[in-house]
C-alpha positions in Angstrom: 223.4 155.8 145.8 221.7 152.6 147.5 220.3 155.1 150.3 218.9 157.5 147.5 217.3 154.4 145.9 215.7 153.5 149.0 214.5 156.9 150.2 213.0 157.5 146.7 211.3 154.1 147.2 210.3 154.9 150.8 208.7 158.1 149.2 206.9 156.5 146.4 205.5 154.1 148.9 204.2 156.7 151.3 202.4 158.6 148.6 201.1 155.0 147.0 199.9 154.5 150.4 198.3 157.8 150.9 196.4 157.5 147.5 195.5 154.0 148.6 194.0 155.4 151.9 192.1 158.2 150.5 190.5 155.9 148.3 189.4 153.5 151.0 188.1 155.3 153.6 185.5 157.0 151.0 183.8 153.6 150.6 181.1 152.6 152.9 180.0 149.1 151.7 181.8 145.9 153.4 182.3 144.0 150.3 183.1 146.6 148.0 185.6 148.0 150.6 187.8 144.6 150.9 187.7 143.9 147.2 188.9 147.4 146.0 191.3 147.8 148.8 193.1 144.3 147.6 192.8 145.8 144.1 194.4 149.3 145.2 197.6 147.8 146.6 198.0 145.4 144.2 197.3 148.3 141.4 199.5 151.1 143.2 202.3 149.2 144.9 203.0 146.7 142.0 202.4 143.7 144.3 201.6 139.9 142.9 199.1 139.7 145.6 196.9 141.1 148.6 194.5 139.9 150.9 192.4 140.6 154.0 191.9 138.4 156.6 189.1 138.9 159.7 189.0 137.1 163.1 185.9 134.9 163.2 183.8 135.3 166.8 185.9 132.6 168.5 189.2 134.9 167.6 190.7 131.4 166.9 191.1 131.6 163.1 191.8 134.7 160.5 189.1 134.1 157.6 190.1 135.2 154.4 187.5 137.6 153.2 188.9 139.3 150.1 191.9 138.5 148.0 193.1 139.5 144.5 192.4 138.0 141.0 191.0 134.3 140.3 193.4 132.7 143.4 191.8 135.1 145.9 188.2 134.4 144.5 189.0 130.6 144.8 190.3 130.9 148.6 187.5 133.0 149.5 184.9 130.4 148.1 186.7 127.8 149.6 186.6 129.4 153.2 190.1 129.9 153.8 191.5 130.4 156.9 194.7 130.5 159.6 195.0 129.5 163.1 195.6 132.9 165.1 199.4 132.2 166.5 199.7 129.2 164.3 202.1 128.3 161.5 201.5 131.5 159.2 203.0 135.0 158.8 199.0 136.2 159.0 198.4 134.2 162.1 202.1 135.5 163.9 201.2 138.8 163.1 197.7 138.8 164.8 199.0 137.2 167.8 201.8 139.3 167.9 200.2 142.4 167.0 202.9 143.8 164.6 204.1 143.7 161.1 206.2 140.8 160.0 208.4 140.5 156.6 209.5 137.7 154.8 212.4 138.3 152.4 212.6 134.8 151.6 209.6 132.8 151.9 211.1 129.3 151.4 213.4 129.9 154.7 210.3 131.4 157.1 209.8 129.0 160.1 206.3 130.3 160.3 205.4 130.8 156.3 202.3 129.0 155.4 203.1 128.0 152.0 200.1 128.4 149.7 199.2 126.0 146.4 196.9 129.1 145.1 199.9 131.6 145.3 202.8 129.3 144.0 204.8 132.2 142.6 205.1 134.0 146.0 208.6 134.8 147.0 208.4 138.0 149.6 205.3 138.3 151.9 204.4 141.2 154.5 201.5 140.4 157.0 200.4 143.1 158.7 197.9 143.3 161.4 194.6 145.6 161.3 194.2 147.0 164.8 190.9 149.2 165.6 191.4 151.0 169.0 192.7 148.4 171.2 191.3 145.0 169.1 192.8 143.2 166.8 190.3 142.7 163.6 192.0 141.0 161.3 195.4 141.3 159.1 196.8 142.4 155.5 199.0 140.0 153.5 200.9 141.5 150.9 203.1 139.3 148.7 205.7 139.7 145.9 207.1 137.6 143.2 210.7 138.5 144.1 212.8 137.9 146.8 213.8 140.4 149.4 211.0 142.7 147.7 210.3 144.2 151.3 212.3 146.5 154.0 211.7 147.6 157.3 210.7 151.2 156.4 207.7 149.5 154.2 206.5 148.1 157.2 205.8 151.8 158.0 204.3 152.9 155.1 202.1 149.8 154.5 201.2 150.0 158.3 199.6 153.3 157.8 197.5 152.0 154.9 196.4 148.9 157.3 195.6 151.3 160.2 193.7 153.7 157.4 191.9 150.0 156.3 191.0 149.2 159.6 189.5 152.8 160.5 187.6 152.2 157.1 186.5 148.7 158.2 185.2 150.0 161.6 183.3 153.0 159.9 181.6 150.3 157.4 180.6 148.0 160.1 179.1 151.3 162.0 177.4 152.1 158.8 176.2 148.7 158.2 175.1 148.2 161.7 173.1 151.9 162.0 171.6 150.6 158.6 170.7 147.3 160.1 169.5 148.9 163.2 167.4 151.3 161.0 166.1 148.1 159.0 165.4 146.3 162.1 163.3 149.4 163.8 161.2 149.8 160.8 160.8 146.1 160.7 159.7 146.1 164.2 157.3 149.2 163.7 155.9 147.4 160.7 155.1 144.3 162.4 153.9 146.3 165.3 151.4 148.6 163.1 150.5 145.8 160.6 149.7 142.6 163.0 147.8 144.6 165.8 145.3 145.4 162.5 144.8 141.7 161.5 142.2 139.9 163.4 142.2 136.4 161.9 144.7 134.2 163.3 144.9 132.5 159.8 146.5 135.6 158.3 147.9 137.2 161.2 150.4 134.6 161.9 151.9 133.7 158.1 152.0 137.4 157.6 154.3 137.9 160.6 156.9 135.2 159.8 156.8 136.7 156.2 157.6 140.2 157.7 160.4 138.7 160.1 162.2 136.7 157.1 161.8 139.5 154.4 162.8 142.3 156.4 165.7 140.9 158.7 166.8 138.7 155.9 166.7 135.5 158.1 166.6 131.9 157.0 163.3 130.7 158.5 160.6 131.9 161.1 157.6 130.2 162.9 154.9 131.0 165.2 154.0 128.2 167.9 151.2 128.1 169.8 150.2 126.3 173.0 147.6 123.8 172.8 144.5 123.5 174.7 146.1 121.1 177.3 149.2 123.1 177.9 151.3 120.4 176.8 152.3 120.9 173.4 153.8 124.3 171.6 152.2 123.5 168.0 153.2 125.0 164.7 150.5 127.5 163.0 153.1 129.6 160.6 156.2 128.6 158.9 158.2 130.5 156.3 158.4 129.0 152.9 158.1 125.5 151.9 159.7 124.0 155.0 157.3 125.7 157.0 154.3 124.7 154.7 155.3 121.0 155.2 156.0 120.8 158.6 152.3 122.7 159.3 150.9 119.7 156.8 153.1 117.1 159.2 151.5 118.6 162.1 154.8 119.5 163.7 154.7 120.3 167.3 157.2 120.4 170.1 156.8 119.2 174.2 156.7 122.1 176.3 159.8 121.7 178.5 163.5 121.7 178.2 163.8 119.1 174.7 163.6 122.2 172.5 164.6 125.8 172.4 160.8 126.9 171.8 159.6 124.3 174.7 162.2 125.6 176.7 161.6 129.5 176.3 157.8 128.5 176.5 158.1 126.6 180.0 160.5 129.5 181.5 158.9 132.3 180.3 162.1 133.7 178.8 164.2 134.1 175.3 166.8 131.5 174.2 169.5 131.9 171.9 172.1 129.6 170.1 174.6 131.3 168.2 176.0 127.8 167.4 173.1 125.4 167.2 175.7 122.5 167.3 177.0 123.2 170.5 173.4 124.3 172.2 172.4 121.7 174.6 168.0 121.9 173.8 168.2 122.6 170.1 166.0 120.6 168.4 167.6 119.2 164.9 165.2 119.6 162.5 165.6 117.8 159.0 163.2 120.7 157.3 165.9 123.0 158.3 169.2 121.8 157.7 171.3 124.8 157.4 170.0 126.4 160.7 173.4 127.8 162.2 171.8 130.1 164.7 168.4 130.2 166.4 166.2 132.6 168.4 163.4 131.4 170.7 161.1 134.3 171.9 158.3 133.7 174.3 154.6 135.1 173.4 153.6 136.5 176.8 150.3 138.2 177.6 149.4 139.4 181.3 151.8 136.9 182.4 150.5 133.7 180.1 152.6 132.1 177.6 150.6 131.8 174.2 153.4 130.4 172.4 156.5 131.3 170.8 158.5 132.8 168.1 161.4 130.8 166.5 163.7 132.8 164.3 166.6 130.7 162.7 169.7 132.0 160.4 171.9 130.0 158.3 174.8 132.0 159.4 176.8 131.2 163.2 176.5 133.8 165.7 174.0 135.6 163.4 172.0 137.7 166.4 173.4 141.1 167.5 172.2 142.9 170.6 170.2 145.5 168.3 168.8 142.2 166.5 167.8 140.7 170.1 166.0 144.0 171.1 163.8 144.7 168.0 162.4 141.1 167.9 161.8 141.0 171.6 159.6 143.8 171.0 158.0 142.4 167.8 157.3 139.0 170.0 155.2 141.5 172.3 153.6 143.1 170.0 152.6 140.0 168.1 151.5 138.5 171.7 148.9 141.4 172.4 147.6 140.8 168.5 147.1 137.1 169.1 145.7 137.7 172.4 143.2 140.6 170.4 142.5 137.5 167.8 141.7 135.1 170.4 139.4 137.7 172.1 137.4 138.4 168.7 137.4 134.7 167.7 135.5 134.1 171.5 133.4 137.2 170.6 132.5 135.8 167.6 131.4 132.5 168.7 129.2 134.1 171.5 127.6 136.5 168.8 126.7 133.2 166.4 125.1 131.4 169.7 123.2 134.3 170.3 122.3 134.8 166.8 121.7 131.0 166.9 119.2 131.2 169.7 117.4 134.3 167.9 117.1 132.2 164.8 115.9 129.4 166.5 113.1 132.2 168.7 111.9 133.2 165.3 111.4 130.0 163.5 109.4 129.0 166.5 107.6 131.9 166.5 107.1 131.9 162.8 106.2 128.4 162.7 103.4 129.0 165.5 102.1 131.7 163.8 101.8 129.7 160.6 99.8 127.0 162.5 97.6 129.3 164.1 96.9 131.2 160.7 96.5 128.0 158.8 94.1 126.5 161.9 92.0 129.7 161.4 91.6 129.5 157.8 90.6 125.6 157.9 88.4 125.5 161.2 85.7 127.5 159.1 86.0 124.5 156.3 86.2 121.7 158.4 83.0 123.3 160.7 81.1 124.1 157.2 81.5 120.6 155.6 80.6 118.6 158.8 77.5 121.0 158.8 76.9 120.5 155.2 77.5 116.8 155.5 74.5 117.0 158.2 72.2 118.9 156.3 72.4 116.5 153.3 72.1 113.4 155.9 68.8 115.3 157.1 67.2 116.3 153.6 67.7 120.2 154.9 70.1 121.8 152.2 69.3 125.4 152.0 70.9 126.3 148.0 71.6 129.9 149.0 73.3 128.9 152.5 75.2 126.4 150.5 76.4 129.2 148.0 77.6 131.3 150.9 79.4 128.3 152.3 80.9 127.5 148.8 82.2 130.8 148.6 83.7 131.0 151.9 85.2 127.5 151.3 86.7 128.8 148.0 87.8 132.4 149.5 89.8 130.2 152.3 91.1 127.8 150.2 92.4 130.6 147.4 94.0 132.0 150.5 96.3 129.0 151.8 96.9 128.5 148.1 98.3 132.2 147.7 100.2 131.8 151.1 101.7 128.5 149.9 102.5 130.6 146.5 104.0 133.4 148.6 106.2 131.0 150.5 107.7 128.4 148.0 106.3 129.6 144.5 103.7 128.4 142.4 105.9 126.2 140.3 108.8 123.5 141.5 112.1 125.1 141.5 114.3 124.9 138.5 117.9 124.1 138.6 120.1 127.5 139.2 121.7 128.3 135.7 122.9 131.8 134.2 120.2 134.3 133.7 120.1 137.9 131.9 119.7 139.9 135.1 118.0 143.0 133.1 115.6 140.7 131.7 114.6 139.6 135.3 113.9 143.2 136.3 112.2 144.1 133.5 109.5 141.2 134.1 109.3 141.5 137.8 108.1 145.1 137.2 105.9 144.2 134.4 104.5 140.9 136.0 103.3 143.5 139.3 102.1 145.8 136.9 104.1 148.8 138.4 105.1 152.0 136.5 108.8 151.6 135.0 108.9 155.4 135.1 110.2 155.2 138.7 112.3 152.6 138.3 116.2 153.5 137.5 118.1 150.5 136.5 122.3 150.5 136.6 124.0 147.0 135.7 127.9 147.1 135.0 128.4 145.0 132.2 130.5 142.5 133.9 127.2 141.8 136.2 125.2 141.1 133.4 124.6 137.7 134.5 123.8 135.7 137.8 123.0 132.3 138.5 119.5 131.7 139.7 116.3 129.8 138.6 114.7 132.7 136.6 110.8 132.5 138.0 112.0 132.2 141.5 114.4 135.4 141.0 111.4 137.2 139.4 109.5 136.4 142.4 111.8 137.6 144.8 112.4 140.8 143.2 108.8 141.2 142.5 108.0 141.1 146.4 111.0 143.9 147.0 109.6 146.0 144.2 106.2 145.5 145.5 107.4 146.6 149.1 108.7 149.5 147.8 106.1 151.1 145.8 103.5 150.3 149.0 106.2 152.1 150.9 105.5 155.5 148.8 108.4 155.2 147.1 108.7 157.8 144.0 112.1 156.4 143.0 113.8 152.6 143.1 117.1 152.1 142.2 118.0 148.7 141.1 122.0 148.0 140.3 124.3 145.5 140.0 128.1 145.3 140.4 130.9 142.6 141.0 132.1 142.5 144.6 136.2 142.3 145.9 134.5 138.3 146.7 135.6 136.3 143.8 132.4 135.3 141.5 130.1 137.1 143.8 127.5 139.8 142.6 125.8 142.8 144.8 122.3 143.6 143.7 121.0 146.5 145.1 117.6 148.1 145.6 117.2 151.3 147.3 114.3 153.0 147.7 113.0 156.4 148.9 109.8 155.3 150.4 108.5 155.4 154.1 111.4 153.5 155.6 111.2 151.3 158.7 111.5 152.0 162.4 114.2 149.5 164.3 111.5 147.6 165.9 109.7 146.8 162.3 113.3 146.1 161.0 114.0 143.0 163.8 110.5 141.5 162.4 110.5 141.8 158.8 112.1 138.4 158.1 109.4 136.6 160.3 106.5 135.0 158.0 103.3 136.4 158.8 104.6 140.1 160.1 102.9 142.8 158.5 102.3 146.3 159.2 99.8 146.9 156.2 97.1 145.1 157.3 95.0 141.8 157.1 95.4 141.9 153.2 98.9 141.4 153.3 100.2 138.2 154.3 103.8 139.5 155.4 105.4 136.8 153.2 107.3 139.2 150.8 110.8 139.5 152.3 110.9 136.1 153.9 109.9 134.6 150.3 113.0 136.6 148.9 115.2 135.2 151.6 114.3 131.8 150.6 115.0 132.3 146.9 118.3 134.1 147.5 119.6 131.2 150.1 118.6 128.3 147.3 120.7 130.2 145.0 123.6 130.2 147.7 123.4 134.0 148.2 122.4 136.1 151.2 120.3 139.1 151.7 120.6 142.2 154.2 118.5 145.1 154.7 118.9 148.7 155.9 116.4 151.1 156.5 115.6 154.4 158.2 112.4 155.5 159.1 111.2 158.3 156.7 114.1 158.0 154.5 113.7 154.6 152.8 115.2 151.1 152.4 118.0 149.3 150.6 117.9 145.4 150.3 121.0 144.2 149.3 121.6 140.6 147.8 124.8 139.0 147.3 124.3 136.3 144.5 126.7 133.9 142.6 128.2 135.6 139.4 127.7 133.7 135.8 129.4 134.8 132.5 127.5 134.9 128.9 127.7 131.8 127.0 129.2 131.9 123.4 128.5 127.9 122.5 127.7 127.7 118.8 123.8 127.3 118.5 122.7 123.7 116.7 119.7 125.2 114.4 118.4 121.4 113.4 115.7 121.8 110.8 114.4 125.3 111.9 115.8 128.2 109.3 113.2 130.9 109.8 112.6 132.6 113.3 109.9 135.5 113.6 110.6 137.0 117.1 107.8 139.2 118.4 109.0 140.9 121.1 110.0 144.9 122.0 113.7 145.7 121.1 114.7 144.8 124.8 117.8 143.6 126.3 116.7 139.8 125.8 115.8 140.3 122.4 119.2 141.6 121.6 121.1 138.8 123.4 118.9 136.3 121.5 119.8 137.9 118.2 123.6 138.0 119.1 123.4 134.3 119.8 121.8 133.7 116.3 124.5 135.4 114.7 126.7 133.4 112.4 124.3 130.6 112.2 122.2 129.5 109.4 118.9 130.8 110.9 117.0 134.0 109.5 115.7 135.8 112.1 112.8 138.3 111.5 111.7 140.5 114.6 108.4 142.2 114.3 105.3 143.6 116.1 103.1 144.3 113.2 99.8 142.3 113.7 98.4 143.0 110.5 100.8 140.8 108.5 103.3 137.7 109.4 106.0 136.7 107.3 106.6 133.1 107.0 108.6 131.1 109.5 109.5 128.0 110.8 109.0 128.6 114.4 107.2 132.0 116.0 108.6 133.0 119.4 106.3 135.6 121.6 107.6 137.4 124.8 105.1 136.9 127.2 105.8 140.3 128.9 105.8 142.4 125.6 105.2 146.0 126.2 104.3 147.6 122.9 101.6 145.0 122.1 98.7 143.3 124.3 99.7 139.5 124.4 96.0 138.8 124.2 96.0 140.5 120.7 99.2 138.8 119.3 97.9 135.5 120.0 94.4 136.1 118.6 96.0 137.5 115.5 98.4 134.4 115.0 95.3 132.3 115.8 93.2 134.1 113.3 96.5 133.4 110.7 96.7 130.0 111.7 100.2 130.0 113.1 99.2 129.5 117.1 100.6 125.7 116.3 104.0 126.6 115.8 104.3 129.5 118.4 106.3 129.1 121.5 105.8 131.9 124.4 108.6 133.0 126.2 108.7 134.0 129.6 110.9 134.5 132.4 109.0 133.4 135.1 106.7 130.3 134.7 103.1 130.8 136.1 101.0 127.3 135.9 97.8 128.7 135.3 98.8 131.1 132.6 100.7 127.8 130.9 97.4 126.1 130.9 95.5 128.8 129.3 98.1 129.3 126.9 98.4 125.4 125.8 94.5 125.5 125.7 94.4 128.5 123.5 96.3 126.2 121.1 100.0 127.6 121.4 102.6 125.0 120.5 104.7 125.3 123.8 105.1 127.7 126.7 109.0 127.6 128.0 111.5 129.8 129.9 113.7 132.2 128.1 117.1 130.8 126.6 120.0 133.0 128.0 122.6 130.6 126.5 123.9 129.1 123.5 123.1 125.8 124.4 119.5 127.0 125.5 119.0 128.5 122.3 119.7 125.1 120.8 117.3 123.3 123.0 114.8 126.2 122.0 115.2 125.2 118.3 114.8 121.5 118.4 
């Protein structure tokens, strides 16, 4: 009867072992595999506890990797381990490569008494053997004494063998996945870093890729200083990296650190356990480092620096890691060398550019001095001759008239050149201005045909920061050049750029264009291709205006196909500050229904000011303040001012303009207007106007 019970039990164990083995061999995830194994064993066989141990890298200890229930979880978290061959069933089974049974753990000489498993009365320990290697052991425990028999070892050893194979398959699968991930990461580094030519972008990008793709604790890039004495940290991962860079972290090249040693010797260094590494530099910013790899960055036999790669695990780097990371470091060394070459080329280019600028300035200054000398010499000679004639009493009235005309003409030309270069009035502080209004004013002030202009302004580029008077002058110069070059179409566009806070303003014409030789000279003052009547100051003056607004200007042209001028200027935003109206209650605006008029009406909306817009000169409604746009199109400005004068309203009339001209301001004030001022484009500027 007893034999029948044992046979029946043995058959049940074999069937349960087969079911468990079948389930186990389908799992590839290492964590899931081990946890499911202990659960399946306990559920299928009805045991109290099961656990799986793996040998550590030194093969001195069996470390618990998965255990049943809360007791198993607590022991795994505590790093529970047993010495191989020591005073435990697990240690003995691994050392002897065979299963052990303790029918009564209280009498077993090598049993490890575990406080987390107080109910254990019987235990079986089975080695996990993959090929020729013991990789760990399986513990199975019961609350009953004498729960296991010799035939149980055979049944459960089959399960243990299947588990060892499953673990090996899982490791192979994990290694294959890791190898694939490493290769992808290495390819990504190779592809991306070689396309980045700025070191300040290249190095941080590289350490981020390494840590994120490889799942590492830390990575950093050191470059050798100019003296060749120190490796200076130029990029580091995370907060630790930022802190060390801020402190100017550097390591002496030599044998006092892994980085210093790998640069000095020109070969990789690997510390699988940094506590045992003789030249490891202990870094307080990286307290959890347990493994480190230092890879030299070598190009054409010269050490440029080194990469440090660190893990919080011991023995973290495999042969695959080392191979792919060495490949990555070779790619990075090439990229760093390219970045150095680009930086050197930029410096050479900048030096050439500086020399050309100085040469151009010298030439322009010389030409300016010659031009002014040519204009002033006749004046000084004529004045000297007139003084002599007056002293001798020989003044000829007709000759005197001719001399005065010549003096007046030369003086006017000198003043005109000055205005072309730096403007007619002193520059104002740059402010947000409505770009559409500036374009409109520039066209009208130059008396250009509006029909050939096509204006395209992105709503996000409505405002630019500039001195409105000077920007009108700059755009007027560019528009005038286009028209004089025979352009039948001029497109003016404005849009935001990817560069934060910068607008791109483009003037594109289909005029005659320029040759390459002309393009090289257009920014030089006094250079012109249009004869002596032109001073050649349009583009230099435009450059001056744009530069004063902290912008930049560029030109592209092709002979016979037109010219494109691009200006990059600071972007501004509309201002919705509330308008303070003071005592003003009624405002009459004499203007077209243009962009500025709409803006002005919008700024007054919601205030107590009643705004009336009219172009009817026959009858003016009563108003506290009358505003007139200097560049009104639908009426002649002189007719408007005459009608207001006739009606007795000039004393409360303000002429608004985008570009102040001193002569015109003087004339308006002489005619009796209250004031002449620049147009307001913001709520605060409207408040100032209404005061």
